[in-house]
C-alpha positions as CSV (number, residue, x, y, z in Angstrom):
1,M,0.0,0.0,0.0
2,I,1.3,3.4,-1.0
3,E,0.8,6.4,1.1
4,R,1.9,10.1,1.0
5,V,4.2,11.3,3.7
6,N,2.6,13.9,5.9
7,K,2.9,15.2,9.5
8,D,1.1,12.1,10.9
9,N,3.6,9.6,9.5
10,L,6.7,11.8,9.0
11,A,8.4,10.3,12.1
12,E,7.9,6.8,10.8
13,Y,9.3,7.9,7.4
14,E,12.4,9.5,9.0
15,A,13.0,6.4,11.1
16,F,12.8,4.1,8.0
17,I,15.3,6.1,5.9
18,K,17.7,6.3,8.9
19,K,17.6,2.5,9.3
20,H,17.6,1.3,5.7
21,P,21.0,0.8,4.1
22,K,20.0,3.0,1.1
23,G,18.7,5.8,3.3
24,L,20.7,9.1,3.1
25,F,20.4,12.5,4.6
26,Q,19.4,13.8,1.2
27,H,16.1,11.8,1.6
28,S,15.2,13.5,4.8
29,S,12.6,16.3,5.3
30,K,15.4,18.0,7.4
31,W,17.5,18.3,4.2
32,A,14.5,19.5,2.3
33,K,14.3,22.4,4.7
34,V,17.9,23.3,3.7
35,K,16.7,23.3,0.1
36,S,13.7,25.5,0.9
37,A,13.6,27.0,-2.6
38,W,12.2,23.6,-3.7
39,K,9.0,22.0,-2.5
40,W,9.3,18.5,-1.0
41,E,7.1,15.5,-1.4
42,A,7.6,11.9,-0.3
43,V,5.7,8.5,-0.5
44,M,6.1,5.3,1.4
45,L,5.2,1.7,0.5
46,R,4.0,-0.8,3.1
47,D,3.9,-4.6,2.9
48,D,0.8,-6.7,3.9
49,N,1.9,-6.5,7.5
50,G,2.0,-2.7,7.5
51,E,5.8,-2.5,7.6
52,V,7.4,0.2,5.5
53,I,9.6,-1.5,2.8
54,G,10.4,1.4,0.5
55,S,10.2,5.2,0.1
56,A,10.8,7.8,-2.5
57,D,11.1,11.6,-2.2
58,V,11.4,14.4,-4.7
59,L,12.4,18.1,-4.6
60,I,10.1,20.0,-6.9
61,R,11.0,23.3,-8.5
62,S,8.5,25.3,-10.6
63,I,10.1,26.8,-13.8
64,P,9.2,30.4,-14.4
65,V,7.4,31.4,-17.6
66,I,6.6,27.8,-18.7
67,K,4.8,27.1,-15.3
68,N,5.8,23.4,-15.3
69,S,7.9,21.7,-12.7
70,L,11.1,19.6,-12.4
71,M,11.1,16.7,-9.9
72,Y,14.4,15.6,-8.6
73,A,14.9,12.3,-6.7
74,C,18.3,13.0,-5.2
75,R,20.3,9.8,-4.9
76,G,17.3,7.6,-5.9
77,F,14.6,5.7,-4.0
78,V,15.1,4.0,-0.6
79,C,14.5,0.3,-1.1
80,D,16.5,-2.9,-1.7
81,E,18.3,-2.3,-5.0
82,D,17.2,-5.6,-6.5
83,D,13.6,-5.1,-5.5
84,F,12.3,-3.8,-8.8
85,D,8.6,-4.4,-7.9
86,T,9.0,-1.9,-5.0
87,F,10.9,0.5,-7.3
88,D,8.1,0.4,-9.8
89,K,5.3,1.0,-7.3
90,L,7.3,4.0,-5.9
91,F,7.9,5.3,-9.4
92,D,4.2,5.1,-10.3
93,A,3.4,7.0,-7.0
94,I,5.9,9.7,-7.7
95,L,4.5,10.2,-11.2
96,E,1.0,10.6,-9.6
97,V,2.5,13.3,-7.4
98,G,4.0,14.9,-10.5
99,K,0.6,15.4,-12.1
100,E,-0.3,17.8,-9.3
101,Y,2.7,20.0,-10.1
102,K,2.5,19.7,-13.9
103,A,5.9,18.0,-13.8
104,Y,7.7,17.8,-17.2
105,C,10.6,15.6,-16.0
106,L,11.7,13.3,-13.2
107,K,15.5,13.5,-12.6
108,I,17.2,10.7,-10.7
109,D,20.8,9.8,-9.8
110,P,20.7,6.6,-7.7
111,E,23.5,5.8,-5.3
112,I,23.8,2.4,-6.9
113,V,27.2,1.2,-8.1
114,I,27.9,0.8,-11.8
115,E,28.5,-2.9,-11.4
116,N,24.8,-3.4,-10.8
117,R,24.0,-3.6,-14.5
118,A,20.5,-4.9,-13.9
119,Y,19.5,-1.7,-12.1
120,K,20.6,0.5,-15.0
121,E,18.9,-1.7,-17.5
122,H,15.7,-1.5,-15.4
123,L,15.9,2.3,-15.5
124,I,16.2,2.3,-19.3
125,K,13.4,-0.2,-19.7
126,K,11.2,2.2,-17.7
127,G,12.0,4.9,-20.1
128,F,14.7,6.8,-18.4
129,V,17.3,8.5,-20.5
130,E,21.0,8.5,-19.4
131,L,22.7,11.9,-19.2
132,N,26.4,12.5,-19.7
133,P,27.2,8.7,-20.1
134,G,30.9,9.3,-20.5
135,C,31.3,11.9,-17.8
136,M,34.5,11.6,-15.7
137,D,34.4,14.8,-13.7
138,F,31.6,16.8,-12.1
139,E,29.1,17.3,-14.9
140,N,26.1,15.9,-13.0
141,V,24.2,17.3,-10.1
142,Q,25.7,14.9,-7.7
143,P,29.2,13.3,-8.1
144,R,29.2,10.2,-10.2
145,F,32.5,9.1,-8.5
146,V,33.1,9.2,-4.8
147,Y,35.9,8.1,-2.5
148,C,35.2,6.3,0.8
149,F,36.2,3.6,3.2
150,D,34.4,1.1,5.3
151,Y,34.8,1.2,9.1
152,N,34.4,-2.6,9.4
153,G,34.1,-2.3,13.2
154,L,37.8,-1.4,13.5
155,S,39.1,0.4,16.6
156,E,40.9,3.7,16.3
157,N,44.3,2.1,16.3
158,E,43.3,-0.5,13.8
159,L,41.7,2.0,11.5
160,M,44.8,4.3,11.7
161,L,46.9,1.4,10.5
162,T,45.0,1.4,7.2
163,F,46.2,5.0,6.5
164,K,49.5,5.7,4.8
165,S,52.3,6.0,7.3
166,D,52.9,9.7,6.6
167,Y,49.2,10.4,7.2
168,R,49.4,8.7,10.5
169,N,52.4,10.9,11.3
170,R,50.7,14.1,10.3
171,I,47.6,13.3,12.3
172,R,49.8,12.8,15.4
173,K,52.0,15.8,14.7
174,A,49.2,18.3,14.2
175,P,48.3,18.7,17.9
176,K,52.0,18.6,18.8
177,K,52.5,21.6,16.5
178,G,49.8,23.5,18.2
179,V,46.7,22.7,16.1
180,E,43.5,22.5,18.1
181,V,40.3,21.1,16.6
182,K,37.0,22.3,18.0
183,I,33.3,21.4,17.4
184,C,31.8,24.8,16.8
185,G,28.4,26.4,16.3
186,K,27.1,29.2,14.0
187,E,29.4,31.7,15.9
188,A,32.3,30.3,13.9
189,L,30.7,30.6,10.5
190,D,32.1,34.0,9.6
191,D,35.6,32.4,9.9
192,F,34.6,29.3,8.0
193,V,33.0,31.2,5.1
194,S,36.1,33.5,4.9
195,I,38.4,30.5,4.7
196,M,36.0,28.9,2.2
197,A,36.2,31.9,0.0
198,E,40.0,31.7,0.1
199,T,39.9,28.0,-0.8
200,G,37.5,28.6,-3.7
201,E,39.7,31.3,-5.1
202,R,42.8,29.1,-4.8
203,D,41.2,26.0,-6.3
204,G,38.8,27.6,-8.8
205,F,35.3,26.8,-7.6
206,S,32.3,28.9,-6.5
207,T,31.4,28.9,-2.8
208,R,28.2,29.0,-0.7
209,P,27.1,32.1,1.3
210,K,27.0,32.1,5.1
211,W,23.2,31.7,5.3
212,Y,23.4,28.3,3.5
213,F,25.7,26.8,6.1
214,E,23.5,28.4,8.8
215,K,20.5,26.5,7.4
216,I,22.5,23.2,7.4
217,L,23.3,23.6,11.0
218,D,19.8,24.7,12.0
219,C,17.9,22.1,9.9
220,M,20.2,19.1,10.3
221,T,20.6,19.7,14.1
222,D,22.6,16.9,15.7
223,D,23.2,15.2,12.4
224,A,25.6,18.0,11.3
225,R,28.8,19.4,12.9
226,L,31.1,22.2,12.1
227,Y,34.7,21.5,12.9
228,M,37.3,24.3,13.0
229,A,41.1,24.0,13.3
230,Y,42.9,26.7,15.2
231,Y,46.6,27.6,15.3
232,E,48.0,30.1,17.8
233,G,44.4,31.0,18.5
234,K,43.5,31.8,14.8
235,P,41.2,29.7,12.6
236,I,43.1,28.2,9.7
237,A,40.8,25.4,8.4
238,G,37.3,24.0,8.8
239,T,35.0,21.2,7.7
240,L,31.3,20.5,7.8
241,A,30.3,16.9,8.3
242,I,26.8,15.2,8.1
243,K,26.0,11.8,9.5
244,W,23.0,9.7,8.8
245,G,22.0,6.9,11.2
246,E,24.6,4.2,11.2
247,N,24.9,4.3,7.4
248,V,27.4,7.0,6.5
249,M,29.5,9.8,7.8
250,K,29.8,12.4,5.0
251,Y,32.6,15.0,4.6
252,Q,30.3,17.6,3.0
253,Y,32.4,20.8,2.9
254,G,36.0,21.7,3.6
255,A,38.0,24.9,3.7
256,S,41.7,25.6,4.4
257,S,43.8,28.8,4.6
258,N,46.8,29.2,2.4
259,A,48.8,29.9,5.6
260,H,50.1,27.3,8.1
261,R,49.5,24.3,5.9
262,N,52.7,22.9,7.4
263,V,51.0,22.2,10.7
264,Y,48.6,19.7,9.0
265,P,45.2,21.1,10.1
266,N,43.3,19.2,7.3
267,Y,44.6,15.9,8.6
268,A,43.5,16.7,12.1
269,L,40.1,17.7,10.9
270,Q,39.6,14.5,8.9
271,W,40.6,12.4,11.9
272,A,38.1,14.3,14.1
273,M,35.2,13.6,11.6
274,I,36.4,10.0,11.2
275,K,36.2,9.4,14.9
276,W,32.7,10.9,15.1
277,G,31.6,8.4,12.5
278,M,33.2,5.7,14.7
279,E,31.4,6.9,17.8
280,C,28.1,6.8,15.8
281,N,28.8,3.2,14.6
282,C,28.7,4.4,11.0
283,K,29.4,1.8,8.3
284,V,31.0,4.1,5.7
285,Y,33.0,7.3,5.7
286,D,32.3,9.2,2.5
287,F,35.0,11.7,1.4
288,G,32.7,13.1,-1.3
289,G,33.2,13.5,-5.0
290,I,36.4,12.9,-7.1
291,S,37.1,12.7,-10.8
292,G,36.8,9.4,-12.6
293,D,40.2,10.3,-14.1
294,C,41.6,11.4,-10.8
295,Q,44.7,9.1,-10.8
296,N,46.0,10.9,-13.9
297,P,48.6,13.4,-12.6
298,D,47.6,15.8,-15.5
299,N,44.0,15.9,-14.2
300,P,43.3,19.2,-12.3
301,H,41.6,17.1,-9.6
302,Y,44.6,14.8,-9.1
303,G,45.5,16.5,-5.8
304,L,42.0,15.9,-4.4
305,W,42.2,12.2,-5.1
306,R,45.8,12.0,-3.7
307,F,44.8,13.6,-0.4
308,K,41.7,11.3,0.1
309,H,43.6,8.2,-1.1
310,G,46.1,8.5,1.7
311,F,43.4,7.5,4.2
312,G,43.0,4.2,2.5
313,G,39.6,3.2,1.0
314,Y,38.4,2.9,-2.5
315,M,36.6,4.8,-5.3
316,K,33.0,4.1,-6.2
317,E,31.3,4.8,-9.5
318,F,27.5,5.1,-9.5
319,V,25.2,4.3,-12.4
320,G,24.8,8.0,-13.3
321,E,22.1,10.6,-13.8
322,F,18.9,9.9,-15.7
323,D,15.8,11.9,-16.8
324,Y,12.3,10.5,-17.2
325,V,10.7,12.8,-19.7
326,I,7.0,13.4,-18.9
327,N,6.3,16.4,-21.2
328,K,8.7,16.3,-24.2
329,P,7.9,19.7,-25.7
330,V,8.5,21.4,-22.4
331,Y,11.6,19.3,-21.6
332,N,13.1,20.3,-25.0
333,L,12.1,24.0,-24.5
334,Y,13.7,24.1,-21.1
335,N,17.0,22.5,-22.3
336,I,17.3,24.9,-25.2
337,G,16.6,27.9,-22.9
338,T,19.3,26.6,-20.4
339,K,21.9,26.3,-23.2
340,V,21.1,29.9,-24.4
341,L,21.3,31.2,-20.9
342,K,24.7,29.6,-20.4
343,K,26.0,31.2,-23.6
344,I,24.7,34.6,-22.4
345,R,26.4,34.3,-19.1
346,K,29.7,33.3,-20.7
């Protein structure tokens, strides 16, 4: 039985996505509050015993002028990845939701590894169209490639031994050199945003405004932490981490000053987040996105991979990003308009 998520069953929905292995913070109503420019809708499927066995949520954005909406199922549906019957029922229910919002497209980027060929084949059979099939960098909404490691129930000492020896040394040296890592609140965001702007200028990416990080800390409550690294009383680096149940500890944002990199604040911050994941019995530590060509020294993202690789772990590639076109004329019109706008901005 399918039912819409509302205030009466929201707590049950949140409990399900925190417990299910495919549940992520992006599926939560808490994260939807961060993305408040979008409307959020979700559905749940129960079995004959009344137990929730699957859920699907979408962020919905109305497109100006054409007055149709885009639905985005960030990181896919929450159900067993080989349970296509549940997937189909959730898919049909989301399409029904889409009728209310005059949706012209459903976008989905499941956190399902590329090795699961049956899952991708099922999407295509349902009528989904793959976007950027050969992408190797960050062309999609969410990274196609991520770097992570499994905790595997290891102790701190056992986990530390999986890191490269120089990483272990830097983690231990950071506090000896005077680096102090603190869990901070919104009072530290001015420093974090300033260092983030410095990082973006150095590495060539756009950064988020202060209010966005405020919303993350406000909406995600105990599931988010801002870590700051201080040296001689001054902030020199910071990270924002998000955990979700016992599933994953996610390194979501990071910033580091150009100064005092020789005291290893980034290593101390990673270790602090890793230990938090251990305390929460998380199964996976997710370092976030990397390039699929990251091991090529000529790739501009090579340094990003090299830093994350030193902590052990492995790269995962997901099946990619797909669109299910509901209204083809509107879909084509929107894509043409987006291309024209990009040219104008350039």
